[in-house]
N, C-alpha and C positions, 0 to 999 in steps of 0.2 A: 209362195213361189220363190224358189231358189234362184238368185241372180246367176247370169251366165257369163258376164263380162268381168275382166280383171279391173282392179282399182286404177291401175295405170292406164288402161285403155279407155275407161270412162272419163277420167279427168283430162286426158289428152284429147278427147273427143268433144270438148266444150266448143261452143260457137266462136267463130273467129273474132267476134267483137270483144271477147275476153282477151285482150291483146297480149297478155303475158304468157310466156311458155309455162306449162304446168308439169314439166318433168319433176317428180317428187324429189325433194332433198333427202339426204340421209336422215333417218329417224329410227326410233326404237322398234318400230314394227315394219321395218323395210322389207323383211322377208314376206310380208303379205302383199306387196305391190302387184304381184302377178296372179293373185287369187281374187275371187269374187268377194264382194262385200258380205258381211255377216248378217246385216239386217236390211239394208237398203237394196232396191233393184237399180238397174242402170239409169232409168229415167229419173227416179227420185234423187239419185246421187248427182246427176248433172244439174238438176234444178237446184238442189241444195248447195252445191258448189257456186253457182252463179249468185245465189242469195247471200251466201257467206262472204263472197268476194265483193259484193256490193256494200256490205257492212264494214269489211276490212279490205280495201283494195290495195293493190301493189303500189308502192312508192319507192323509197329507199330500202324498204324491207318487203319480204314476200307477202303476197295476198294470203287470205285465209286458207284457200284450198292448197296453195303452194306450201303452206306451213302445216299441212296435215290435219286441218280442222275437220274435214269430211271423214277422215279415218277415225278421228277421236269421237265424233258424234256417232258414227256407225257402231263403234265398239261400245259406247255407253248405252245406246238403245238396245243392243243385243244382250246386254248384261243385266244385273240386278237393278240398276237405276232405271233402266228402260221398262222393266217389269213392275215398277212401282214399289220396290222393297222399301218398307218403312212408311208408306203412305196409307192412310185409311181411304179405301175406295168403295165403301158401301154407301148406299143411298140413305136418305133422300139427297138430292143434289140441287138445292136452291141456289140462286145467284147470290154469291157472297161478296164481301169486300176483300181487297188485297191483304188486309191485316189478319184475315181469317185463314190464310194459307190456302193450300191446294184444294179446290172445290169441284174439280171436273170428274165425270164418270169414266174418263179414259186414263190408262197408264201413260206415262210420258212417251213411251214407244208408240202407243196408239194415237196419241195426240199429234205426234210428228208425222206418222204415216198418213193419217187422215188429212192433216193440214197441208202436207206437200202435194197430195193428190188433188185436193180441192183447189189449192192455189194454182196448180198447173192447169186446171180446167178454167179457172176464173181469169188467169192471166197467161194465156198460151204463148204470147210473144215476149215473155219476161227475159229470157236468156239472150235473145237476139236484140234487145232494145238498147238505146243509148244509155250511157251511165246515168244521166240526169233522169231519164225515164224510169230506170230501175230504182233509183233513189226515191222518186215520187211514189212508186208502187209500194215500196216498203214503208214509206211514211204513212200512206193511207192504211196499210195493214196494221201499223202500230197504233193507229187512231180508231181501230175497229170499223174501218170504212170499206172493207172488202167482204163480200158475201161468200163465206166458206161453208154454208149449210149448217150442220150441227156443231161445227167447230168454231169456238169463239176466236175471232180474228186476232184480237190483242193478246189473248192467252197464247196463241200459237206463235206470234211475233215475240213475245217475252221469252218463251222457251227457246226459240231460235237465237235470240240475242244472247241469252245466258250461256247456251252451249257453245256458241261461237267464241265468245270471250274466254270461256274455260279452255276450249281447245287451243286457242292461240297462246294462252299464258300459263296453262298448267304444266307441271313437270312432264317432259317428254315420255316418261315411263307409261303415261296413259294414252300415248298414240298421236298426240298433236305437238304443237311447238317444235316442228322439225328443225333440226340444226339450231335450236334455241332462238328461233326468229323473234318470238315475243319477248324473251328476256334480253336479247341484244337491243331490241327497240327501246326498252325502258331502262336499260343498264342494270339489270338484276343479275347478280353473279350466281344465284342458286341458294337453296335453303340448307346451308352447311351449319354445323353446330355453333361455331363461333368464329370471330374475326379479331382476336385480341391485338394483333399487330396493326390493325387499321381502325379500331373502334373510335379513336379520337380524331381521325382525319375526315371530318364531316364534309369538307368541300373538295376532296380529291377523289376522283373515280377509282374504283377498285381495279388493280392492274391486271387481274387474271380473267381469262374467258369464262363464261358461265359453265357450270357443271351440274347435271341433274343427280337424282338419287343413285341411278345405276350408270353414271357416266362411263363410257368406254370409247376413247378417242378413235379407235380403229375398228369398232365393231357395231353391234346392233343394240347398244344400250345395256348389254349384260342380261337381257331377259331370256327366259327359256323359250324355245321356238314353239310357235302355235301349230299344232298338227291336226286338230279337229275343229271343223267349222260348225258353228251354232246356226240353226235355221231360224229365220225371222217369221 
């Protein structure tokens, strides 16, 4: 099913309990704000935003959804990563240990879609709950204490946690970390080639603002405009 709502409309439509304003900050994929998501439908996007914002809530820095994490995850799931590129996905599928790597019969995209749908059915009041209630729900999810049918709850949580962190701290070229929110939080100036003038100043903050791979102070990150939507 192709989603019909724009990213901006979906995120601005979150429950009032998510107190922060969700007007997207400038980011590399700002031209997509008024388009539908590539992979998620609007219900999944709203639920995902509330889950990500529970993991990284707004404080002195933007929440996960404000920093474009939902955009990042949507783009990842619609692309090669989501389709399981590089993963061995043939059976059999016995229960394995974490040290044995990815053991599920689902691609990452299938895992997230199935997990979001099942979690939405198991916890229908999640987005409207108090912050402490949402935290408790995600804690139980991380402990494999939520019935998601054929989706392992902990595996779903681990994927959610990994993608949320990546979306908040990856280079903005990948769709998240809007306005360098994650890098400003940790004081990371960007992965430039070298800092010879400052290499010896271990206890002095780097004096320049962060810059990503395609940094463009007045534009959209220097990326080519996306004109064709992939269908999830």
